VEXTI-672845 format. One record per atom (N, C-alpha, C, CB): x negated, y negated, z negated; residue in one letter; chain. Coordinates in Angstrom, 2 decimals, decimal comma. Glycine has a CB too. Layout:
BEGIN
((X; Y; Z); "a"; "A") ...
This chain:
BEGIN
((-165,78; -157,62; -144,58); "m"; "A") ((-165,17; -157,80; -143,27); "m"; "A") ((-166,28; -158,06; -142,25); "m"; "A") ((-164,14; -158,97; -143,29); "m"; "A") ((-166,37; -157,23; -141,28); "k"; "A") ((-167,40; -157,33; -140,26); "k"; "A") ((-166,87; -158,09; -139,05); "k"; "A") ((-167,91; -155,94; -139,84); "k"; "A") ((-167,59; -159,13; -138,68); "l"; "A") ((-167,22; -159,91; -137,50); "l"; "A") ((-167,96; -159,37; -136,28); "l"; "A") ((-167,54; -161,41; -137,70); "l"; "A") ((-167,27; -159,34; -135,17); "s"; "A") ((-167,91; -158,91; -133,92); "s"; "A") ((-168,72; -160,08; -133,36); "s"; "A") ((-166,85; -158,41; -132,88); "s"; "A") ((-169,65; -159,76; -132,46); "d"; "A") ((-170,44; -160,80; -131,80); "d"; "A") ((-169,52; -161,76; -131,03); "d"; "A") ((-171,47; -160,17; -130,84); "d"; "A") ((-168,45; -161,23; -130,46); "q"; "A") ((-167,52; -162,05; -129,71); "q"; "A") ((-166,84; -163,07; -130,64); "q"; "A") ((-166,46; -161,17; -129,01); "q"; "A") ((-166,47; -162,64; -131,84); "e"; "A") ((-165,84; -163,56; -132,80); "e"; "A") ((-166,82; -164,64; -133,25); "e"; "A") ((-165,31; -162,79; -134,02); "e"; "A") ((-168,07; -164,26; -133,46); "v"; "A") ((-169,10; -165,23; -133,85); "v"; "A") ((-169,30; -166,26; -132,74); "v"; "A") ((-170,44; -164,52; -134,17); "v"; "A") ((-169,36; -165,80; -131,52); "r"; "A") ((-169,51; -166,72; -130,38); "r"; "A") ((-168,30; -167,66; -130,26); "r"; "A") ((-169,70; -165,93; -129,07); "r"; "A") ((-167,11; -167,13; -130,53); "y"; "A") ((-165,89; -167,93; -130,47); "y"; "A") ((-165,95; -169,05; -131,52); "y"; "A") ((-164,63; -167,05; -130,70); "y"; "A") ((-166,33; -168,71; -132,75); "v"; "A") ((-166,45; -169,71; -133,81); "v"; "A") ((-167,53; -170,73; -133,46); "v"; "A") ((-166,77; -169,04; -135,17); "v"; "A") ((-168,64; -170,27; -132,92); "a"; "A") ((-169,72; -171,17; -132,51); "a"; "A") ((-169,24; -172,12; -131,41); "a"; "A") ((-170,94; -170,37; -132,03); "a"; "A") ((-168,45; -171,59; -130,48); "d"; "A") ((-167,92; -172,42; -129,41); "d"; "A") ((-166,97; -173,48; -129,95); "d"; "A") ((-167,21; -171,56; -128,37); "d"; "A") ((-166,16; -173,12; -130,94); "l"; "A") ((-165,27; -174,11; -131,58); "l"; "A") ((-166,07; -175,24; -132,21); "l"; "A") ((-164,39; -173,43; -132,63); "l"; "A") ((-167,25; -174,91; -132,75); "a"; "A") ((-168,11; -175,91; -133,37); "a"; "A") ((-169,06; -176,55; -132,36); "a"; "A") ((-168,92; -175,28; -134,50); "a"; "A") ((-168,90; -176,19; -131,10); "n"; "A") ((-169,75; -176,71; -130,02); "n"; "A") ((-171,23; -176,40; -130,27); "n"; "A") ((-169,55; -178,23; -129,86); "n"; "A") ((-171,49; -175,17; -130,71); "l"; "A") ((-172,85; -174,71; -130,97); "l"; "A") ((-173,26; -173,69; -129,91); "l"; "A") ((-172,96; -174,09; -132,38); "l"; "A") ((-174,48; -173,80; -129,48); "k"; "A") ((-175,04; -172,81; -128,57); "k"; "A") ((-176,02; -171,95; -129,37); "k"; "A") ((-175,76; -173,49; -127,33); "k"; "A") ((-175,68; -170,70; -129,56); "l"; "A") ((-176,50; -169,80; -130,38); "l"; "A") ((-177,27; -168,82; -129,50); "l"; "A") ((-175,62; -169,03; -131,39); "l"; "A") ((-178,49; -168,55; -129,93); "t"; "A") ((-179,27; -167,49; -129,27); "t"; "A") ((-178,72; -166,15; -129,75); "t"; "A") ((-180,81; -167,62; -129,59); "t"; "A") ((-179,16; -165,07; -129,11); "e"; "A") ((-178,71; -163,74; -129,51); "e"; "A") ((-179,10; -163,43; -130,95); "e"; "A") ((-179,29; -162,68; -128,56); "e"; "A") ((-180,31; -163,85; -131,36); "a"; "A") ((-180,77; -163,63; -132,74); "a"; "A") ((-179,90; -164,42; -133,72); "a"; "A") ((-182,25; -164,03; -132,90); "a"; "A") ((-179,53; -165,64; -133,34); "e"; "A") ((-178,69; -166,46; -134,21); "e"; "A") ((-177,28; -165,88; -134,32); "e"; "A") ((-178,62; -167,90; -133,68); "e"; "A") ((-176,77; -165,31; -133,24); "v"; "A") ((-175,46; -164,67; -133,28); "v"; "A") ((-175,48; -163,52; -134,29); "v"; "A") ((-175,05; -164,15; -131,87); "v"; "A") ((-176,54; -162,72; -134,26); "q"; "A") ((-176,66; -161,60; -135,21); "q"; "A") ((-176,75; -162,09; -136,65); "q"; "A") ((-177,88; -160,76; -134,87); "q"; "A") ((-177,59; -163,10; -136,87); "r"; "A") ((-177,78; -163,64; -138,23); "r"; "A") ((-176,50; -164,29; -138,75); "r"; "A") ((-178,94; -164,66; -138,24); "r"; "A") ((-175,88; -165,14; -137,92); "m"; "A") ((-174,65; -165,82; -138,34); "m"; "A") ((-173,52; -164,82; -138,55); "m"; "A") ((-174,23; -166,87; -137,30); "m"; "A") ((-173,47; -163,78; -137,74); "g"; "A") ((-172,46; -162,74; -137,91); "g"; "A") ((-172,58; -162,08; -139,27); "g"; "A") ((-172,57; -161,70; -136,81); "g"; "A") ((-173,80; -161,76; -139,66); "a"; "A") ((-174,03; -161,12; -140,95); "a"; "A") ((-173,67; -162,08; -142,09); "a"; "A") ((-175,50; -160,67; -141,09); "a"; "A") ((-174,08; -163,35; -141,96); "e"; "A") ((-173,80; -164,32; -143,02); "e"; "A") ((-172,30; -164,60; -143,14); "e"; "A") ((-174,55; -165,62; -142,75); "e"; "A") ((-171,62; -164,78; -142,02); "l"; "A") ((-170,18; -165,02; -142,06); "l"; "A") ((-169,43; -163,80; -142,60); "l"; "A") ((-169,65; -165,39; -140,66); "l"; "A") ((-169,87; -162,62; -142,24); "s"; "A") ((-169,25; -161,40; -142,75); "s"; "A") ((-169,40; -161,31; -144,26); "s"; "A") ((-169,86; -160,16; -142,08); "s"; "A") ((-170,58; -161,66; -144,78); "d"; "A") ((-170,80; -161,66; -146,23); "d"; "A") ((-169,87; -162,66; -146,93); "d"; "A") ((-172,27; -161,99; -146,55); "d"; "A") ((-169,71; -163,83; -146,34); "i"; "A") ((-168,84; -164,85; -146,92); "i"; "A") ((-167,39; -164,35; -146,96); "i"; "A") ((-168,93; -166,17; -146,10); "i"; "A") ((-166,93; -163,77; -145,86); "l"; "A") ((-165,55; -163,27; -145,80); "l"; "A") ((-165,34; -162,11; -146,76); "l"; "A") ((-165,21; -162,84; -144,39); "l"; "A") ((-166,35; -161,26; -146,94); "t"; "A") ((-166,26; -160,17; -147,90); "t"; "A") ((-166,12; -160,72; -149,31); "t"; "A") ((-167,49; -159,26; -147,80); "t"; "A") ((-166,88; -161,76; -149,62); "h"; "A") ((-166,80; -162,40; -150,94); "h"; "A") ((-165,41; -163,00; -151,15); "h"; "A") ((-167,89; -163,50; -151,09); "h"; "A") ((-164,86; -163,64; -150,14); "i"; "A") ((-163,52; -164,23; -150,25); "i"; "A") ((-162,48; -163,13; -150,46); "i"; "A") ((-163,18; -165,06; -148,99); "i"; "A") ((-162,65; -162,00; -149,79); "d"; "A") ((-161,72; -160,87; -150,00); "d"; "A") ((-161,75; -160,41; -151,45); "d"; "A") ((-162,08; -159,70; -149,07); "d"; "A") ((-162,94; -160,38; -152,05); "k"; "A") ((-163,05; -159,99; -153,46); "k"; "A") ((-162,34; -161,00; -154,35); "k"; "A") ((-164,53; -159,87; -153,87); "k"; "A") ((-162,49; -162,29; -154,04); "l"; "A") ((-161,81; -163,32; -154,82); "l"; "A") ((-160,30; -163,21; -154,70); "l"; "A") ((-162,27; -164,72; -154,38); "l"; "A") ((-159,82; -162,83; -153,52); "n"; "A") ((-158,37; -162,69; -153,31); "n"; "A") ((-157,78; -161,52; -154,08); "n"; "A") ((-158,08; -162,52; -151,82); "n"; "A") ((-158,61; -160,60; -154,55); "e"; "A") ((-158,13; -159,47; -155,34); "e"; "A") ((-157,82; -159,87; -156,78); "e"; "A") ((-159,16; -158,35; -155,32); "e"; "A") ((-158,32; -161,02; -157,22); "l"; "A") ((-158,10; -161,45; -158,59); "l"; "A") ((-156,64; -161,81; -158,83); "l"; "A") ((-158,98; -162,65; -158,92); "l"; "A") ((-156,13; -161,44; -160,00); "d"; "A") ((-154,76; -161,77; -160,38); "d"; "A") ((-154,76; -163,17; -161,00); "d"; "A") ((-154,17; -160,71; -161,37); "d"; "A") ((-154,18; -164,11; -160,30); "t"; "A") ((-154,14; -165,50; -160,80); "t"; "A") ((-152,72; -165,90; -161,20); "t"; "A") ((-154,68; -166,47; -159,74); "t"; "A") ((-151,84; -164,93; -161,35); "s"; "A") ((-150,44; -165,23; -161,67); "s"; "A") ((-150,29; -165,90; -163,03); "s"; "A") ((-149,60; -163,96; -161,62); "s"; "A") ((-151,20; -165,64; -163,95); "q"; "A") ((-151,10; -166,23; -165,29); "q"; "A") ((-151,96; -167,48; -165,46); "q"; "A") ((-151,51; -165,21; -166,32); "q"; "A") ((-152,58; -167,94; -164,39); "v"; "A") ((-153,45; -169,12; -164,46); "v"; "A") ((-152,61; -170,36; -164,23); "v"; "A") ((-154,62; -169,03; -163,42); "v"; "A") ((-152,71; -171,31; -165,15); "e"; "A") ((-151,97; -172,57; -165,02); "e"; "A") ((-152,55; -173,40; -163,88); "e"; "A") ((-152,02; -173,36; -166,35); "e"; "A") ((-151,70; -174,06; -163,11); "p"; "A") ((-152,23; -174,94; -162,06); "p"; "A") ((-153,07; -176,05; -162,68); "p"; "A") ((-151,08; -175,55; -161,23); "p"; "A") ((-154,13; -176,43; -161,98); "m"; "A") ((-155,00; -177,48; -162,49); "m"; "A") ((-154,44; -178,85; -162,13); "m"; "A") ((-156,42; -177,32; -161,92); "m"; "A") ((-154,69; -179,81; -163,00); "a"; "A") ((-154,27; -181,18; -162,73); "a"; "A") ((-155,34; -181,87; -161,90); "a"; "A") ((-154,02; -181,95; -164,05); "a"; "A") ((-154,95; -182,90; -161,19); "q"; "A") ((-155,89; -183,71; -160,43); "q"; "A") ((-156,87; -184,37; -161,40); "q"; "A") ((-155,15; -184,78; -159,57); "q"; "A") ((-158,15; -184,21; -161,19); "v"; "A") ((-159,15; -184,71; -162,13); "v"; "A") ((-159,23; -186,23; -162,16); "v"; "A") ((-160,50; -184,16; -161,78); "v"; "A") ((-158,72; -186,91; -161,14); "l"; "A") ((-158,78; -188,37; -161,13); "l"; "A") ((-157,70; -189,01; -161,99); "l"; "A") ((-158,65; -188,87; -159,72); "l"; "A") ((-156,69; -188,26; -162,37); "y"; "A") ((-155,61; -188,82; -163,18); "y"; "A") ((-156,06; -188,90; -164,63); "y"; "A") ((-154,32; -187,97; -163,04); "y"; "A") ((-156,39; -190,10; -165,10); "q"; "A") ((-156,87; -190,27; -166,46); "q"; "A") ((-155,73; -190,51; -167,45); "q"; "A") ((-157,85; -191,43; -166,52); "q"; "A") ((-154,81; -191,40; -167,12); "a"; "A") ((-153,80; -191,79; -168,08); "a"; "A") ((-152,48; -191,06; -167,87); "a"; "A") ((-153,59; -193,28; -168,02); "a"; "A") ((-151,95; -191,17; -166,72); "e"; "A") ((-150,67; -190,55; -166,41); "e"; "A") ((-150,71; -190,06; -164,97); "e"; "A") ((-149,50; -191,54; -166,64); "e"; "A") ((-149,62; -189,50; -164,54); "e"; "A") ((-149,59; -188,86; -163,23); "e"; "A") ((-149,97; -189,79; -162,08); "e"; "A") ((-148,24; -188,29; -162,98); "e"; "A") ((-149,61; -191,06; -162,15); "t"; "A") ((-149,88; -191,98; -161,05); "t"; "A") ((-150,96; -193,01; -161,40); "t"; "A") ((-148,61; -192,69; -160,63); "t"; "A") ((-151,81; -192,71; -162,35); "a"; "A") ((-152,78; -193,69; -162,85); "a"; "A") ((-153,73; -194,19; -161,77); "a"; "A") ((-153,57; -193,08; -163,97); "a"; "A") ((-154,14; -193,35; -160,84); "t"; "A") ((-155,12; -193,77; -159,85); "t"; "A") ((-154,50; -194,10; -158,49); "t"; "A") ((-156,16; -192,70; -159,68); "t"; "A") ((-153,18; -194,10; -158,42); "l"; "A") ((-152,52; -194,37; -157,16); "l"; "A") ((-151,98; -195,80; -157,15); "l"; "A") ((-151,38; -193,37; -156,91); "l"; "A") ((-152,04; -196,45; -156,01); "r"; "A") ((-151,47; -197,79; -155,91); "r"; "A") ((-149,95; -197,68; -155,82); "r"; "A") ((-152,04; -198,55; -154,68); "r"; "A") ((-149,30; -198,78; -156,12); "e"; "A") ((-147,85; -198,80; -156,05); "e"; "A") ((-147,40; -198,59; -154,61); "e"; "A") ((-147,31; -200,13; -156,61); "e"; "A") ((-146,37; -197,80; -154,43); "d"; "A") ((-145,86; -197,48; -153,11); "d"; "A") ((-144,87; -198,56; -152,70); "d"; "A") ((-145,20; -196,08; -153,08); "d"; "A") ((-145,32; -199,49; -151,84); "l"; "A") ((-144,49; -200,59; -151,40); "l"; "A") ((-144,13; -200,43; -149,93); "l"; "A") ((-145,19; -201,93; -151,64); "l"; "A") ((-142,90; -200,76; -149,61); "e"; "A") ((-142,48; -200,74; -148,22); "e"; "A") ((-143,05; -201,97; -147,53); "e"; "A") ((-140,93; -200,69; -148,10); "e"; "A") ((-143,68; -201,77; -146,38); "r"; "A") ((-144,27; -202,87; -145,63); "r"; "A") ((-143,89; -202,74; -144,16); "r"; "A") ((-145,81; -202,89; -145,79); "r"; "A") ((-143,91; -203,85; -143,47); "t"; "A") ((-143,65; -203,84; -142,04); "t"; "A") ((-144,84; -203,20; -141,33); "t"; "A") ((-143,38; -205,28; -141,51); "t"; "A") ((-144,60; -202,19; -140,51); "p"; "A") ((-145,73; -201,55; -139,82); "p"; "A") ((-146,32; -202,46; -138,75); "p"; "A") ((-145,28; -200,21; -139,19); "p"; "A") ((-147,58; -202,20; -138,42); "l"; "A") ((-148,23; -202,96; -137,35); "l"; "A") ((-147,62; -202,59; -136,01); "l"; "A") ((-149,75; -202,70; -137,34); "l"; "A") ((-147,42; -203,60; -135,18); "d"; "A") ((-147,02; -203,28; -133,82); "d"; "A") ((-148,28; -202,96; -133,02); "d"; "A") ((-146,21; -204,46; -133,18); "d"; "A") ((-148,11; -202,47; -131,83); "n"; "A") ((-149,24; -202,03; -131,01); "n"; "A") ((-150,23; -203,16; -130,76); "n"; "A") ((-148,75; -201,48; -129,69); "n"; "A") ((-149,74; -204,33; -130,47); "q"; "A") ((-150,61; -205,47; -130,16); "q"; "A") ((-151,44; -205,87; -131,38); "q"; "A") ((-149,78; -206,67; -129,67); "q"; "A") ((-150,83; -205,89; -132,56); "a"; "A") ((-151,57; -206,24; -133,78); "a"; "A") ((-152,60; -205,17; -134,12); "a"; "A") ((-150,59; -206,41; -134,95); "a"; "A") ((-152,26; -203,91; -133,91); "a"; "A") ((-153,19; -202,83; -134,22); "a"; "A") ((-154,42; -202,90; -133,33); "a"; "A") ((-152,51; -201,47; -134,05); "a"; "A") ((-154,26; -203,30; -132,08); "l"; "A") ((-155,38; -203,35; -131,14); "l"; "A") ((-156,08; -204,71; -131,10); "l"; "A") ((-154,88; -203,01; -129,76); "l"; "A") ((-155,61; -205,67; -131,88); "a"; "A") ((-156,13; -207,04; -131,82); "a"; "A") ((-157,64; -207,13; -132,05); "a"; "A") ((-155,42; -207,91; -132,84); "a"; "A") ((-158,18; -206,37; -132,97); "n"; "A") ((-159,62; -206,44; -133,29); "n"; "A") ((-160,42; -205,28; -132,72); "n"; "A") ((-159,81; -206,49; -134,78); "n"; "A") ((-159,79; -204,49; -131,87); "a"; "A") ((-160,51; -203,34; -131,28); "a"; "A") ((-161,59; -203,85; -130,34); "a"; "A") ((-159,52; -202,40; -130,53); "a"; "A") ((-162,79; -203,27; -130,40); "p"; "A") ((-163,85; -203,68; -129,50); "p"; "A") ((-163,50; -203,40; -128,03); "p"; "A") ((-165,14; -202,99; -129,86); "p"; "A") ((-162,71; -202,35; -127,81); "l"; "A") ((-162,34; -201,99; -126,44); "l"; "A") ((-160,98; -201,31; -126,48); "l"; "A") ((-163,41; -201,07; -125,79); "l"; "A") ((-160,06; -201,79; -125,68); "s"; "A") ((-158,73; -201,18; -125,62); "s"; "A") ((-158,21; -201,27; -124,19); "s"; "A") ((-157,75; -201,87; -126,61); "s"; "A") ((-157,20; -200,50; -123,92); "g"; "A") ((-156,59; -200,54; -122,60); "g"; "A") ((-155,35; -199,67; -122,57); "g"; "A") ((-157,57; -200,09; -121,54); "g"; "A") ((-154,36; -200,07; -121,83); "a"; "A") ((-153,10; -199,34; -121,67); "a"; "A") ((-152,44; -199,05; -123,01); "a"; "A") ((-153,34; -198,04; -120,94); "a"; "A") ((-152,67; -199,94; -124,00); "g"; "A") ((-152,05; -199,77; -125,31); "g"; "A") ((-152,73; -198,80; -126,23); "g"; "A") ((-150,66; -199,34; -125,13); "g"; "A") ((-153,98; -198,41; -125,93); "y"; "A") ((-154,71; -197,45; -126,74); "y"; "A") ((-156,10; -197,97; -127,06); "y"; "A") ((-154,82; -196,09; -126,02); "y"; "A") ((-156,71; -197,43; -128,13); "f"; "A") ((-158,12; -197,68; -128,42); "f"; "A") ((-158,94; -196,92; -127,40); "f"; "A") ((-158,50; -197,27; -129,88); "f"; "A") ((-160,00; -197,52; -126,88); "k"; "A") ((-160,92; -196,82; -126,01); "k"; "A") ((-162,19; -196,56; -126,81); "k"; "A") ((-161,23; -197,62; -124,69); "k"; "A") ((-162,67; -195,35; -126,76); "v"; "A") ((-163,87; -194,96; -127,50); "v"; "A") ((-164,85; -194,30; -126,54); "v"; "A") ((-163,52; -194,01; -128,67); "v"; "A") ((-166,15; -194,35; -126,86); "p"; "A") ((-167,13; -193,71; -125,98); "p"; "A") ((-166,99; -192,19; -126,05); "p"; "A") ((-168,57; -194,13; -126,35); "p"; "A") ((-167,35; -191,53; -124,99); "l"; "A") ((-167,34; -190,08; -124,92); "l"; "A") ((-168,32; -189,52; -125,93); "l"; "A") ((-167,69; -189,59; -123,49); "l"; "A") ((-167,87; -188,58; -126,75); "v"; "A") ((-168,71; -188,00; -127,80); "v"; "A") ((-169,19; -186,61; -127,41); "v"; "A") ((-167,96; -187,94; -129,13); "v"; "A") ((-168,28; -185,79; -126,96); "i"; "A") ((-168,60; -184,40; -126,60); "i"; "A") ((-168,26; -184,19; -125,14); "i"; "A") ((-167,82; -183,38; -127,52); "i"; "A") ((-169,21; -183,70; -124,38); "d"; "A") ((-168,98; -183,42; -122,97); "d"; "A") ((-169,25; -181,96; -122,74); "d"; "A") ((-169,87; -184,31; -122,06); "d"; "A") ((-168,21; -181,20; -122,44); "k"; "A") ((-168,38; -179,75; -122,21); "k"; "A") ((-168,56; -179,48; -120,76); "k"; "A") ((-167,18; -178,97; -122,74); "k"; "A") 
């Protein structure tokens, strides 16, 4: 599957990456190779393959899970009680990405 330069730039923009023209070409080729490999894997017949079990389950189905208990949910004030910064009923966080 061949990706266009426009598609590569779109994916880069989603990841907030600024790519040079050479990087667009290189990433396009690499992403196309990955998608081609996935297409080959999708051609495999897995209808007779048994589903795998969760590897963390040692003894029984719920061995690694805590008991599911009903609890009173936190109200807004309790949830924000230890927040370093809050306002208007929400957590305030520093700006991470500025476009």
